[in-house]
Biotite code that builds the C-alpha atoms (Angstrom):
import biotite.structure as struc

atoms = struc.array([
    struc.Atom([151.710, 328.544, 107.985], chain_id="A", res_id=1, res_name="UNK", atom_name="CA", element="C"),
    struc.Atom([153.685, 325.120, 108.644], chain_id="A", res_id=2, res_name="UNK", atom_name="CA", element="C"),
    struc.Atom([152.692, 321.577, 107.946], chain_id="A", res_id=3, res_name="UNK", atom_name="CA", element="C"),
    struc.Atom([152.163, 321.044, 111.697], chain_id="A", res_id=4, res_name="UNK", atom_name="CA", element="C"),
    struc.Atom([149.736, 323.688, 112.047], chain_id="A", res_id=5, res_name="UNK", atom_name="CA", element="C"),
    struc.Atom([147.699, 322.997, 108.920], chain_id="A", res_id=6, res_name="UNK", atom_name="CA", element="C"),
    struc.Atom([147.282, 319.325, 110.039], chain_id="A", res_id=7, res_name="UNK", atom_name="CA", element="C"),
    struc.Atom([146.397, 320.647, 113.831], chain_id="A", res_id=8, res_name="UNK", atom_name="CA", element="C"),
    struc.Atom([143.742, 322.896, 112.249], chain_id="A", res_id=9, res_name="UNK", atom_name="CA", element="C"),
    struc.Atom([142.492, 319.825, 110.083], chain_id="A", res_id=10, res_name="UNK", atom_name="CA", element="C"),
    struc.Atom([142.315, 317.716, 113.204], chain_id="A", res_id=11, res_name="UNK", atom_name="CA", element="C"),
    struc.Atom([140.264, 320.326, 115.069], chain_id="A", res_id=12, res_name="UNK", atom_name="CA", element="C"),
    struc.Atom([137.785, 321.064, 112.181], chain_id="A", res_id=13, res_name="UNK", atom_name="CA", element="C"),
    struc.Atom([136.842, 317.477, 111.645], chain_id="A", res_id=14, res_name="UNK", atom_name="CA", element="C"),
    struc.Atom([133.831, 315.920, 113.482], chain_id="A", res_id=15, res_name="UNK", atom_name="CA", element="C"),
    struc.Atom([134.917, 314.113, 116.691], chain_id="A", res_id=16, res_name="UNK", atom_name="CA", element="C"),
    struc.Atom([134.683, 310.318, 116.154], chain_id="A", res_id=17, res_name="UNK", atom_name="CA", element="C"),
    struc.Atom([133.052, 307.906, 118.715], chain_id="A", res_id=18, res_name="UNK", atom_name="CA", element="C"),
    struc.Atom([136.773, 306.835, 119.696], chain_id="A", res_id=19, res_name="UNK", atom_name="CA", element="C"),
    struc.Atom([137.679, 310.500, 120.460], chain_id="A", res_id=20, res_name="UNK", atom_name="CA", element="C"),
    struc.Atom([134.477, 310.739, 122.639], chain_id="A", res_id=21, res_name="UNK", atom_name="CA", element="C"),
    struc.Atom([135.328, 307.667, 124.644], chain_id="A", res_id=22, res_name="UNK", atom_name="CA", element="C"),
    struc.Atom([139.089, 308.369, 124.924], chain_id="A", res_id=23, res_name="UNK", atom_name="CA", element="C"),
    struc.Atom([137.838, 311.897, 126.536], chain_id="A", res_id=24, res_name="UNK", atom_name="CA", element="C"),
    struc.Atom([135.624, 310.316, 128.726], chain_id="A", res_id=25, res_name="UNK", atom_name="CA", element="C"),
    struc.Atom([138.076, 307.698, 130.099], chain_id="A", res_id=26, res_name="UNK", atom_name="CA", element="C"),
    struc.Atom([140.469, 310.478, 130.450], chain_id="A", res_id=27, res_name="UNK", atom_name="CA", element="C"),
    struc.Atom([138.052, 312.406, 132.413], chain_id="A", res_id=28, res_name="UNK", atom_name="CA", element="C"),
    struc.Atom([137.227, 309.414, 134.708], chain_id="A", res_id=29, res_name="UNK", atom_name="CA", element="C"),
    struc.Atom([141.012, 308.724, 135.254], chain_id="A", res_id=30, res_name="UNK", atom_name="CA", element="C"),
    struc.Atom([141.379, 312.356, 136.448], chain_id="A", res_id=31, res_name="UNK", atom_name="CA", element="C"),
    struc.Atom([138.448, 312.190, 138.800], chain_id="A", res_id=32, res_name="UNK", atom_name="CA", element="C"),
    struc.Atom([139.845, 308.772, 140.206], chain_id="A", res_id=33, res_name="UNK", atom_name="CA", element="C"),
    struc.Atom([143.340, 310.101, 140.569], chain_id="A", res_id=34, res_name="UNK", atom_name="CA", element="C"),
    struc.Atom([141.918, 313.192, 142.377], chain_id="A", res_id=35, res_name="UNK", atom_name="CA", element="C"),
    struc.Atom([140.320, 311.106, 144.534], chain_id="A", res_id=36, res_name="UNK", atom_name="CA", element="C"),
    struc.Atom([143.095, 309.122, 145.252], chain_id="A", res_id=37, res_name="UNK", atom_name="CA", element="C"),
    struc.Atom([145.303, 312.077, 146.068], chain_id="A", res_id=38, res_name="UNK", atom_name="CA", element="C"),
    struc.Atom([142.876, 313.744, 148.164], chain_id="A", res_id=39, res_name="UNK", atom_name="CA", element="C"),
    struc.Atom([142.463, 310.417, 150.466], chain_id="A", res_id=40, res_name="UNK", atom_name="CA", element="C"),
    struc.Atom([146.007, 309.402, 150.746], chain_id="A", res_id=41, res_name="UNK", atom_name="CA", element="C"),
    struc.Atom([147.885, 312.861, 150.859], chain_id="A", res_id=42, res_name="UNK", atom_name="CA", element="C"),
    struc.Atom([147.896, 315.348, 153.474], chain_id="A", res_id=43, res_name="UNK", atom_name="CA", element="C"),
    struc.Atom([146.454, 318.959, 153.009], chain_id="A", res_id=44, res_name="UNK", atom_name="CA", element="C"),
    struc.Atom([149.970, 320.389, 152.290], chain_id="A", res_id=45, res_name="UNK", atom_name="CA", element="C"),
    struc.Atom([150.640, 317.940, 149.642], chain_id="A", res_id=46, res_name="UNK", atom_name="CA", element="C"),
    struc.Atom([147.380, 317.793, 147.953], chain_id="A", res_id=47, res_name="UNK", atom_name="CA", element="C"),
    struc.Atom([148.161, 320.518, 145.435], chain_id="A", res_id=48, res_name="UNK", atom_name="CA", element="C"),
    struc.Atom([151.093, 318.578, 144.317], chain_id="A", res_id=49, res_name="UNK", atom_name="CA", element="C"),
    struc.Atom([148.806, 315.327, 143.926], chain_id="A", res_id=50, res_name="UNK", atom_name="CA", element="C"),
    struc.Atom([146.372, 317.619, 141.840], chain_id="A", res_id=51, res_name="UNK", atom_name="CA", element="C"),
    struc.Atom([149.321, 318.396, 139.687], chain_id="A", res_id=52, res_name="UNK", atom_name="CA", element="C"),
    struc.Atom([150.853, 315.221, 139.162], chain_id="A", res_id=53, res_name="UNK", atom_name="CA", element="C"),
    struc.Atom([147.269, 313.393, 138.529], chain_id="A", res_id=54, res_name="UNK", atom_name="CA", element="C"),
    struc.Atom([146.897, 316.182, 135.569], chain_id="A", res_id=55, res_name="UNK", atom_name="CA", element="C"),
    struc.Atom([150.162, 315.467, 134.481], chain_id="A", res_id=56, res_name="UNK", atom_name="CA", element="C"),
    struc.Atom([149.576, 311.876, 134.378], chain_id="A", res_id=57, res_name="UNK", atom_name="CA", element="C"),
    struc.Atom([146.254, 312.402, 132.472], chain_id="A", res_id=58, res_name="UNK", atom_name="CA", element="C"),
    struc.Atom([148.104, 314.692, 129.899], chain_id="A", res_id=59, res_name="UNK", atom_name="CA", element="C"),
    struc.Atom([150.625, 312.305, 129.126], chain_id="A", res_id=60, res_name="UNK", atom_name="CA", element="C"),
    struc.Atom([148.329, 309.282, 128.688], chain_id="A", res_id=61, res_name="UNK", atom_name="CA", element="C"),
    struc.Atom([146.334, 311.240, 126.282], chain_id="A", res_id=62, res_name="UNK", atom_name="CA", element="C"),
    struc.Atom([149.569, 312.292, 123.996], chain_id="A", res_id=63, res_name="UNK", atom_name="CA", element="C"),
    struc.Atom([150.612, 308.634, 123.987], chain_id="A", res_id=64, res_name="UNK", atom_name="CA", element="C"),
    struc.Atom([147.140, 307.621, 122.825], chain_id="A", res_id=65, res_name="UNK", atom_name="CA", element="C"),
    struc.Atom([146.981, 310.003, 120.210], chain_id="A", res_id=66, res_name="UNK", atom_name="CA", element="C"),
    struc.Atom([150.358, 309.289, 119.144], chain_id="A", res_id=67, res_name="UNK", atom_name="CA", element="C"),
    struc.Atom([149.772, 305.844, 118.638], chain_id="A", res_id=68, res_name="UNK", atom_name="CA", element="C"),
    struc.Atom([146.470, 306.458, 116.585], chain_id="A", res_id=69, res_name="UNK", atom_name="CA", element="C"),
])
C-alpha cells in the first residue's frame, strides 16, 4: 500500500471535525446556488452544461480548500 493510500485511509477513519462539517455545508449551499443560477439564466438545452459546470466548480473549490488545510 502506498503512502498516499495510507494517509487517505487515516483521513477517512478519523472523526470529522467541526471545520469539515462546515466546509461540507458551505460547499452544498454553493452547489444549490449555482444550480439555481444555471436554471434561471440558461436555456433548457444548456442547463445540463450549467449543472456540470457548477459541479466542477464545487469540486475544484473543495480540492483547493483541502490542499490549503
